[in-house]
Backbone as ProteinMPNN parsed JSONL, in Angstrom:
{"seq_chain_A": "MVVDYIDGHRDRFGVEPMCAVLKDAGVQIAPSTYYAAKTRPPSARSVRVAELVEDIRVAHQANLGVYGARKIHAELNREGVKVARCRVRRLVQPPAPARRDRARPAS", "coords_chain_A": {"N_chain_A": [[158.61, 113.02, 130.382], [159.86, 112.761, 132.87], [158.292, 110.714, 133.771], [159.033, 108.665, 132.031], [161.659, 108.318, 132.866], [161.264, 107.385, 135.483], [159.949, 105.027, 134.851], [162.033, 103.576, 133.694], [163.607, 102.923, 135.875], [162.065, 101.918, 137.921], [161.711, 99.241, 138.607], [163.963, 98.626, 139.994], [164.223, 100.514, 142.098], [161.647, 101.365, 142.92], [158.553, 103.235, 142.845], [157.588, 105.196, 144.733], [159.893, 105.764, 146.46], [161.626, 106.826, 144.494], [160.217, 109.098, 143.668], [160.387, 110.591, 145.998], [163.157, 111.072, 146.161], [163.532, 112.485, 143.786], [162.01, 114.714, 144.389], [163.558, 115.873, 146.4], [165.646, 116.627, 144.798], [164.605, 118.693, 143.415], [162.728, 118.233, 141.457], [159.51, 117.993, 141.274], [157.254, 115.454, 141.58], [154.448, 113.617, 142.212], [153.624, 110.34, 143.424], [151.005, 109.655, 142.706], [150.588, 111.271, 140.49], [152.374, 110.142, 138.68], [151.225, 107.56, 138.345], [148.749, 108.319, 137.295], [149.507, 109.446, 134.866], [150.44, 107.171, 133.596], [148.145, 105.624, 133.224], [146.527, 107.16, 131.685], [144.811, 107.613, 128.618], [146.161, 107.934, 125.253], [146.337, 111.224, 123.804], [144.01, 112.801, 121.524], [145.302, 114.344, 119.646], [147.949, 113.293, 119.619], [147.424, 110.746, 118.653], [146.416, 111.335, 116.102], [148.668, 112.6, 114.985], [150.454, 110.452, 114.903], [149.182, 108.86, 112.979], [149.347, 110.597, 110.775], [152.124, 110.826, 110.441], [152.767, 108.297, 109.536], [151.285, 108.284, 107.11], [152.634, 110.347, 105.778], [155.186, 109.256, 105.579], [154.685, 107.075, 103.856], [153.785, 108.436, 101.544], [156.064, 109.895, 100.937], [157.966, 107.887, 100.402], [156.702, 106.663, 98.251], [157.088, 108.482, 96.277], [159.726, 108.357, 95.586], [161.278, 109.49, 97.562], [161.793, 112.19, 97.179], [160.003, 114.251, 97.427], [159.073, 117.288, 99.006], [157.746, 119.123, 101.835], [155.648, 120.729, 100.8], [154.782, 119.417, 98.432], [154.164, 116.912, 99.453], [152.048, 117.607, 101.101], [150.156, 118.374, 99.151], [149.858, 115.918, 97.83], [148.804, 114.255, 99.878], [146.345, 115.56, 100.324], [145.16, 115.129, 97.843], [144.78, 112.418, 98.037], [142.772, 112.337, 99.858], [143.312, 112.759, 102.508], [142.892, 115.009, 104.842], [144.797, 117.646, 105.778], [146.701, 120.265, 107.204], [149.072, 122.415, 105.565], [151.077, 123.552, 107.125], [151.224, 121.798, 109.268], [152.12, 119.464, 108.049], [154.639, 120.368, 107.26], [155.824, 120.79, 109.771], [155.91, 118.17, 110.734], [157.519, 116.924, 108.862], [159.976, 118.239, 108.885], [163.148, 117.964, 110.511], [163.631, 117.981, 114.087], [164.423, 121.12, 115.519], [167.619, 122.181, 116.719], [168.301, 122.617, 120.217], [167.91, 125.854, 121.511], [170.357, 128.113, 122.63], [170.392, 130.396, 125.204], [171.773, 133.484, 125.002], [173.77, 135.739, 126.767], [173.16, 139.201, 126.835], [175.308, 141.54, 125.322], [177.15, 143.93, 127.189], [176.322, 147.349, 127.064]], "CA_chain_A": [[160.015, 112.754, 130.448], [160.124, 112.247, 134.209], [157.59, 109.428, 133.853], [159.884, 107.695, 131.338], [162.803, 108.064, 133.735], [160.807, 106.521, 136.578], [159.695, 103.715, 134.249], [163.288, 102.887, 133.46], [164.281, 102.542, 137.117], [161.113, 101.579, 138.977], [161.866, 97.859, 139.054], [165.11, 98.565, 140.901], [164.087, 101.382, 143.265], [160.262, 101.592, 143.313], [158.05, 104.534, 142.426], [157.526, 106.162, 145.834], [161.218, 106.264, 146.834], [162.168, 107.668, 143.43], [159.532, 110.394, 143.723], [160.932, 111.323, 147.145], [164.504, 111.524, 145.802], [163.382, 113.528, 142.769], [161.513, 115.915, 145.063], [164.723, 116.484, 147.052], [166.496, 117.182, 143.742], [163.934, 119.845, 142.833], [161.762, 117.819, 140.437], [158.375, 117.523, 142.049], [156.259, 114.58, 140.969], [153.831, 112.754, 143.212], [153.355, 109.007, 142.891], [149.687, 109.627, 142.059], [150.765, 111.891, 139.175], [153.018, 109.132, 137.844], [150.255, 106.522, 137.999], [147.724, 108.927, 136.437], [150.092, 109.581, 133.527], [150.575, 105.838, 133.01], [146.841, 105.057, 132.867], [145.824, 108.094, 130.803], [144.896, 107.225, 127.205], [146.843, 108.941, 124.437], [145.476, 112.317, 123.381], [143.556, 112.737, 120.131], [146.341, 114.947, 118.815], [149.066, 112.371, 119.436], [146.952, 109.662, 117.787], [146.355, 111.887, 114.745], [150.036, 112.829, 114.515], [151.019, 109.145, 114.567], [148.597, 108.473, 111.692], [149.895, 111.466, 109.734], [153.532, 110.485, 110.213], [152.762, 107.105, 108.681], [150.84, 108.704, 105.777], [153.716, 111.14, 105.187], [156.259, 108.325, 105.238], [154.265, 106.321, 102.675], [153.768, 109.348, 100.399], [157.451, 110.258, 100.641], [158.6, 106.732, 99.774], [156.058, 106.406, 96.962], [157.603, 109.454, 95.319], [161.177, 108.171, 95.531], [161.945, 110.236, 98.615], [162.224, 113.52, 96.737], [158.976, 115.254, 97.704], [159.184, 118.097, 100.202], [156.517, 119.302, 102.603], [154.588, 121.301, 99.965], [154.251, 118.398, 97.534], [153.542, 115.862, 100.278], [150.752, 118.16, 101.495], [149.262, 118.271, 98.004], [149.622, 114.488, 97.602], [147.894, 113.758, 100.914], [145.011, 116.105, 100.082], [144.604, 114.412, 96.678], [144.374, 111.082, 98.499], [141.64, 112.48, 100.765], [143.774, 112.978, 103.883], [142.842, 116.451, 105.083], [145.837, 118.074, 106.712], [147.223, 121.597, 106.883], [150.447, 122.413, 105.065], [151.998, 123.856, 108.224], [151.389, 120.583, 110.07], [153.001, 118.574, 107.286], [155.985, 120.926, 107.353], [156.327, 120.537, 111.124], [156.182, 116.747, 110.908], [158.558, 116.514, 107.925], [161.252, 118.83, 109.272], [163.765, 117.412, 111.721], [163.523, 118.935, 115.19], [165.477, 122.133, 115.578], [168.475, 122.024, 117.904], [167.914, 123.464, 121.343], [168.505, 127.189, 121.467], [171.077, 128.572, 123.815], [170.168, 131.811, 125.495], [173.038, 134.186, 125.155], [173.682, 136.971, 127.55], [173.319, 140.403, 125.997], [176.564, 142.24, 125.612], [176.987, 145.192, 127.915], [176.447, 148.473, 126.135]], "C_chain_A": [[160.388, 112.182, 131.816], [159.474, 110.881, 134.368], [158.421, 108.348, 133.167], [161.098, 107.334, 132.188], [162.409, 107.119, 134.87], [160.533, 105.122, 136.048], [160.979, 102.909, 134.085], [163.957, 102.356, 134.718], [163.337, 102.026, 138.201], [161.255, 100.152, 139.471], [163.02, 97.716, 140.054], [164.875, 99.346, 142.199], [162.657, 101.531, 143.775], [159.848, 103.02, 143.012], [158.108, 105.554, 143.557], [158.91, 106.647, 146.272], [161.836, 107.159, 145.762], [161.519, 109.042, 143.432], [160.07, 111.231, 144.878], [162.32, 111.869, 146.813], [164.425, 112.637, 144.758], [162.885, 114.826, 143.387], [162.662, 116.64, 145.758], [165.646, 117.144, 146.034], [165.838, 118.36, 143.035], [162.95, 119.519, 141.729], [160.577, 117.221, 141.174], [157.448, 116.687, 141.179], [155.753, 113.649, 142.062], [153.61, 111.374, 142.602], [151.993, 108.929, 142.186], [149.745, 110.257, 140.667], [151.396, 110.903, 138.206], [151.997, 108.092, 137.393], [149.142, 107.069, 137.102], [148.248, 109.063, 135.012], [150.202, 108.225, 132.842], [149.23, 105.27, 132.541], [146.058, 105.935, 131.904], [145.931, 107.615, 129.358], [145.607, 108.308, 126.4], [145.851, 109.995, 123.955], [145.088, 112.143, 121.915], [144.619, 113.308, 119.201], [147.489, 113.972, 118.575], [148.68, 111.184, 118.556], [146.921, 110.128, 116.334], [147.75, 112.11, 114.163], [150.686, 111.499, 114.123], [150.481, 108.648, 113.222], [149.204, 109.292, 110.56], [151.355, 111.148, 109.43], [153.624, 109.261, 109.308], [152.329, 107.462, 107.257], [151.936, 109.489, 105.057], [154.854, 110.231, 104.751], [155.931, 107.545, 103.966], [154.298, 107.213, 101.434], [155.194, 109.718, 99.983], [158.154, 109.108, 99.923], [158.012, 106.439, 98.401], [156.57, 107.344, 95.877], [159.128, 109.515, 95.36], [161.948, 109.025, 96.533], [162.386, 111.626, 98.23], [161.196, 114.611, 97.024], [159.272, 115.983, 99.006], [157.817, 118.26, 100.849], [155.373, 119.801, 101.722], [153.954, 120.237, 99.074], [153.622, 117.235, 98.297], [152.17, 116.324, 100.736], [149.749, 118.013, 100.358], [148.896, 116.81, 97.731], [148.629, 113.922, 98.614], [146.48, 114.282, 100.694], [144.363, 115.47, 98.854], [144.092, 113.037, 97.073], [143.207, 111.146, 99.485], [142.023, 112.632, 102.229], [143.837, 114.48, 104.1], [143.835, 116.827, 106.168], [146.349, 119.438, 106.252], [148.687, 121.504, 106.451], [151.446, 122.678, 106.194], [152.228, 122.631, 109.111], [152.292, 119.583, 109.354], [154.435, 119.068, 107.396], [156.606, 120.631, 108.716], [156.704, 119.073, 111.312], [157.302, 116.251, 109.996], [159.918, 117.014, 108.379], [161.836, 118.128, 110.49], [163.65, 118.435, 112.849], [164.715, 119.879, 115.218], [166.343, 121.887, 116.807], [168.038, 122.995, 119.001], [168.655, 124.787, 121.276], [169.235, 127.476, 122.756], [170.774, 130.04, 124.008], [171.513, 132.463, 125.736], [172.809, 135.46, 125.959], [173.893, 138.157, 126.604], [174.635, 141.065, 126.338], [176.27, 143.561, 126.323], [177.172, 146.333, 126.94], [177.184, 149.629, 126.741]], "O_chain_A": [[161.153, 111.221, 131.899], [160.028, 109.994, 135.018], [158.507, 107.228, 133.671], [161.515, 106.176, 132.223], [163.132, 106.171, 135.178], [160.847, 104.134, 136.713], [160.996, 101.7, 134.315], [164.78, 101.443, 134.647], [163.788, 101.725, 139.306], [160.953, 99.869, 140.63], [163.037, 96.786, 140.861], [165.276, 98.899, 143.273], [162.465, 101.799, 144.961], [160.691, 103.914, 142.932], [158.619, 106.658, 143.367], [159.091, 107.853, 146.444], [162.499, 108.144, 146.087], [162.198, 110.047, 143.22], [160.195, 112.449, 144.753], [162.628, 113.012, 147.15], [165.164, 113.618, 144.836], [163.284, 115.912, 142.967], [162.741, 117.868, 145.717], [166.346, 118.103, 146.356], [166.442, 118.965, 142.149], [162.387, 120.427, 141.119], [160.631, 116.083, 141.641], [156.927, 117.161, 140.169], [156.532, 112.982, 142.743], [153.429, 111.255, 141.39], [151.848, 108.222, 141.189], [149.03, 109.826, 139.762], [151.0, 110.832, 137.042], [151.908, 107.776, 136.207], [148.644, 106.35, 136.237], [147.512, 108.822, 134.055], [150.07, 108.142, 131.621], [149.183, 104.518, 131.567], [145.038, 105.508, 131.364], [147.018, 107.249, 128.91], [145.652, 109.466, 126.816], [144.678, 109.702, 123.728], [145.753, 111.429, 121.164], [144.812, 112.808, 118.093], [147.955, 113.838, 117.443], [149.508, 110.673, 117.801], [147.35, 109.402, 115.438], [147.984, 111.841, 112.985], [151.392, 111.431, 113.117], [151.227, 108.084, 112.421], [149.538, 108.748, 109.507], [151.77, 111.199, 108.272], [154.471, 109.206, 108.416], [152.94, 106.995, 106.295], [152.14, 109.31, 103.856], [155.423, 110.416, 103.675], [156.788, 107.372, 103.1], [154.786, 106.793, 100.385], [155.482, 109.837, 98.792], [158.86, 109.332, 98.94], [158.726, 106.017, 97.492], [156.492, 107.028, 94.69], [159.732, 110.574, 95.191], [163.145, 109.254, 96.362], [163.263, 112.196, 98.878], [161.505, 115.793, 96.873], [159.675, 115.367, 99.993], [156.849, 117.61, 100.453], [154.239, 119.346, 101.878], [152.73, 120.161, 98.971], [152.649, 116.642, 97.831], [151.226, 115.534, 100.763], [148.619, 117.576, 100.576], [147.741, 116.508, 97.431], [147.714, 113.188, 98.242], [145.514, 113.536, 100.857], [143.145, 115.29, 98.824], [143.104, 112.547, 96.526], [142.705, 110.103, 99.905], [141.153, 112.634, 103.1], [144.74, 115.146, 103.594], [143.732, 116.389, 107.314], [146.417, 119.718, 105.055], [149.434, 120.638, 106.906], [152.532, 122.098, 106.216], [153.323, 122.454, 109.646], [153.129, 118.933, 109.981], [155.35, 118.272, 107.604], [157.778, 120.264, 108.802], [157.698, 118.764, 111.97], [157.967, 115.266, 110.316], [160.91, 116.293, 108.271], [161.101, 117.74, 111.398], [163.581, 119.636, 112.585], [165.854, 119.483, 114.972], [165.841, 121.43, 117.833], [167.478, 124.056, 118.726], [169.858, 124.836, 121.02], [168.776, 127.118, 123.841], [170.888, 130.835, 123.075], [172.288, 132.025, 126.586], [171.792, 136.141, 125.828], [174.714, 138.098, 125.688], [175.025, 141.14, 127.503], [175.255, 144.21, 126.068], [178.063, 146.301, 126.091], [177.373, 150.653, 126.086]]}, "name": "protein", "num_of_chains": 1, "seq": "MVVDYIDGHRDRFGVEPMCAVLKDAGVQIAPSTYYAAKTRPPSARSVRVAELVEDIRVAHQANLGVYGARKIHAELNREGVKVARCRVRRLVQPPAPARRDRARPAS"}
């Protein structure tokens, strides 16, 4: 997330000055960390998730958009795409809204 922010503004301010300002603001990131994150190849998990999202989208559209996670899981396994039902459910469901921590009431 910080790397994306630096990417969006690096042409205007530069990487090193932005890292210094972010450090003063309490977000520590070294320029070497930024450059390492930019050159790092995508993880195997993120590559697999991208493939699965596409397979899920195709299976969902092929079934008129009415299949839920359970039926999409079964459809993918019939097609030879080995994937766990819990992973399909996680990828099909929209992200949950951020939880707010509430203070406990005084007893």
